[in-house]
N, C-alpha and C positions, 0 to 999 in steps of 0.2 A: 504493500500500500504506500509506503514511504517513497519507493522508487517511482510509482505511478504519479504521485503528487509532484515529485520533482520534475518529471517529464511534462506534466501539465504546466508547471511554472515556465519551462522553456517555451512551450507552445504559446502561452499567454504573452510572454515577453516578445516572441516573434510577431504576434498580432499587433502588439504595441509599436514595434519597429515599423511594420508595414503601414500602420495608420499614421504614424508620425511622418514618415517619408512621403506618404500620399498627401498629408496636410501641407507639407513643405513644397512639393512639386506643383500641386494644383491650388496653391494658396489663393483664396478669394473666390474660388469657383464652388459650385454646389458639391462637386466631388471632394474638394479639399475640406469644405466645411463638414461634410458627412464623416470624413476620415478623422478629423479633429474631434468631432463629437463622440467618437468611439472611445477616446482615451480615458475619460473618467470611469466608464464602465469597466474597461480593461484593468484600470488601477484597483477598482473595487474587488474584482475577481482575483487579481494577483494577491492582494493583501489577505483575502480570505484563505486562499490555499497556502500561501506562505506562512501565515500565522498558525495554521493547523500543524505545520511542521516545526515551527519555532517554539511554540508554547503549548501545542495541543489544541483540540477543538474547544475545550472548556476555557482555556486561556484566551484564545482569540475571540471566543464568544463574550468573555468578560470585557475585553478591550472594546468590542463593538458596542456593548451596552453602555459602558462608561462614556465613550466618545459620543454616542448618539444622544444620550440623556443630557449630558453637560452641554453639548452644542445646541440642542433644541432649546433647553432652558435659557441659555444666554442669548440666543437669537431671538426668542420670543420676548425676553426682557428688553432687548435693545429696540425691537420694533414698537413695543408698547411704551417704554420709558426712556429710550435713548442710551441705555447702558448695556454693554460696554462699547459697542461698535459705533454708536451714534444712531440717530433716527434715520430709517431708510425703509424702502418698500420693495418687496420681491415681485418679479414678473415671470419667474420660472413656472412652467405649466405643471399639471398634475394635481393630485389631491393635496390639500393643505390643512393645517390645524393651527389656530391662533395666528393666522396670516403667514405661517411658515410652511412652504412646500415640504412635504415629508421626505422628499429625495435629498434636500439640502444637507441635513446633518450627516447623511451617509458619506459625504465627501470628507468630513473630518475623520471618519474611520479609514477610508481608502488612502488618503494621503498622509493622515496622521500615523497610521501603522508603518508605512514606509519610512517616514521621518524618524519614528522610534527605532526601527531596525538600523538605520544609518547612524543614528546617535549611539546605539549600542556597539556597533562595529568600531566607530571612531574612538569612543571612550574606553570600552572594555576590550576591544580587539576581537570580538566574536560574540556568540550567542550565550555566553555564560550568564548565570543569574546574578543580579546585583548584590553587592556586599558593601557594607559600610557607607562611605560617602557617595558611592555610585548610585544609591537610591535617590540622590538629590542632584547629582551632576548630569546624569543621563537625561532626566526630564528637562533640565534647563537647555541642554544642547538640542534635544528634540523639539522644544518650543521654538527656538530660533530657526531651525531648519524648516519647520512647518510654516512659520510666518513668512519665510523667504518665498515659499510657493505662492502665498497670497499676494505678497509684494510684487511678484512678477506678473500675475494675471489679473489682479483686481482692476487695474486701469483699463484693460480691454473689456472685461465683463461689465463694468459700470458705465462704459461709454459706447463703444462700437457695438457690442452685443446686447446692450440694454437689458441685462438680466436682473438688475436692481437699480434703484435710484436713491441717492442720499438727499435728505431734506436740506442739508447745509453742505453743499459740495466743497471739497478742499482743493488745494493747489496742485496736488499730485494727480493730474488728469481727472479732477473731480472727486477724488477719494480723500476723505478727511483723515487726519492723523489718528483720530479716535478709533478708526477701523483697525489700524495695525496694532494699536494698544489692546484692542479687544481680542485680536487674534493671539497676541502674546499671552493674555490672561486665559483665554479658552484653551489654548494648546498646553499651557503649563498645568492647569487644573486636571486636564485629561491625563497627561503624562505622569504627573505626580501621584494621582490616585492609583493609576495602574502600577507604578513602580512600587507602591506600598503593598500591593496585593499580588504582584506577579509570582512570587515564589509559592504562594498558596494556591493559585489557580492554574499554574502551569502543570500539565499532566504528562509532558513528553520531554525527553532530552533530544535536542536537535540532532539529526544525523550529521555525521562529518562529511558534508557535501559542500564543496566550494560554491556551488550555484546559489545556495541560500544566502551567502554574503555578497556575491557579485551581482546577481540579477536585480536586486533592489536599486543599486546605483544606476543601472541601465534604464530601468523603467522610470526612475525619478528624473533623469536628464532628458529623456526623449521628447517631452512636450515643448522643449525649446526649439526643436526643428521646425514646426509650423511657423513660429515667430521669425525664423530665419527666412522662410519663404516670403513672408510679408516684407521683410527688410530688403530682399533682393528685388521684389516686385511690389513696391509700395502702392497701396490703393490711393486714388485721388480723394479729395473732399475734406470736409471738416466735420467735427462733432461738437454740438453745443450742449453743455450741461449747466443748468441754471443760468448764470450770467457770464459763464466762462466758455470760450470757444477754443477747441484744440484741433490741430492738424492731425488727420488720421494716420498719416505716415509716421509722424513723430511719436504717436502712441505706441505703434508696433515696434518702432526702432528702439524706444526706451525700454519696452518690455523685453526685447531680445537681449539687450545689454544687461539688464537686471537679471534675466534668467541665467546668463553666463556666469554672473558674479554670485548667484545664490544657488540655483539648482545645479549648474555645471560644476561649480567649485566644490560643493558638498559631495556630489557624486564622485568626482575625481579623488577627493580626499578619502572617502570611504573605500573606494576601489583600491587605492594604494595600500590602505590599512589592511584590507581583506586579503590581498595577494602578497603582502610582505612576508618574506621568509624569516624565521627566527634567527637571531644572530648566534654566533658561536658561544659555547659555554665559557664562562669566565675562567681564566687560568688561576690555579692555586697560588696564593701569595706566600705560602710557606709558614704563615703564622698559625699557631694552634691555640685554641681557647684553653685557658688554664684548667677549667672544670672538666673538659673532655679530652685534653691533650694526652694524658697518660693512657686512656683507653684506646685512642686512635693510634698512638705509637705502638702499643702492645699488639694491636691488630695488624699493623704494618709488619712488625717483626715476625709474627706468626705466618703471614702471607709469604714473606721472603723465605722463611724457613721451609715452608712447604715447597716453594719453588726450588730451593736448594736440594731438597730431598729428591726432586725429580731431575736434578742435574741441569736446571735451567739457569741458575745464577751461582755466583761464588758466595759462599756463606759469609765470609768475613766482610766482603763488600756489601752484602745485603744487610748485615747487622749494622754496619756503619751508616748506610743510607736510612734504614728504619729509625735509628737513634737520632 
């Protein structure tokens, strides 16, 4: 079953690659838009399968519940009271509750899980369970990584795609600073709560398969490719948000550069960390701890004596070396 799920991860990552390349090659066309629209669903499926291998079905289920409930609660709070993202209105289709489309909080799981894995690889070096200060450092890193994703795409979603509208548009292509502060808070609450319960809800030890650490970096960076397509073939026109007007090409150009500095950088860092080979073992210094030195010296003498009995070393030289 584990091998089957790893194979599924490769297939899903390949689908993400095809969709990202299609979004880049046919940027601005119906084909390109359809290909780009596939990426969030692919990320959701990837996170679900990957999480089942990383922490087991119960573990990834716990992360999904935590991320969905926290995201929905803070999104609804912001729509109603302006905290923490600021006042805004959603235009995403589908069923909704409290003016929040039910599909929206699932994005926090899809991309939040990948951000969590990348943070774990960067901080821990792999899928080991958190110990000590890692219960607090990994959530902080995961929070910044997740907010970087929003920082890259929010300008496009809030302007060109018109997926939502802020009542008080800000200077970053209509996105207010409060939105990014809200993402930092939401991402941190999700990550920190999961970090505190991870060891209790995790039901599996991740298989020693390099794909579990490498593929998240690939899936994380691929959405930057469609932005490259818009950079190379910039669409004409302008977008007006409130009393601010922005050049459409500038929006995509800024999003691409931001994506390189956030998604691209994090993916590269995690990839380097995941594929790094362990360094050579430290050479002995010749110092012996006083409390254990006698026992170690005696063991060395015995070892040399056994070697001498077998005719492998000179006894006198061995005794001198062991001493």
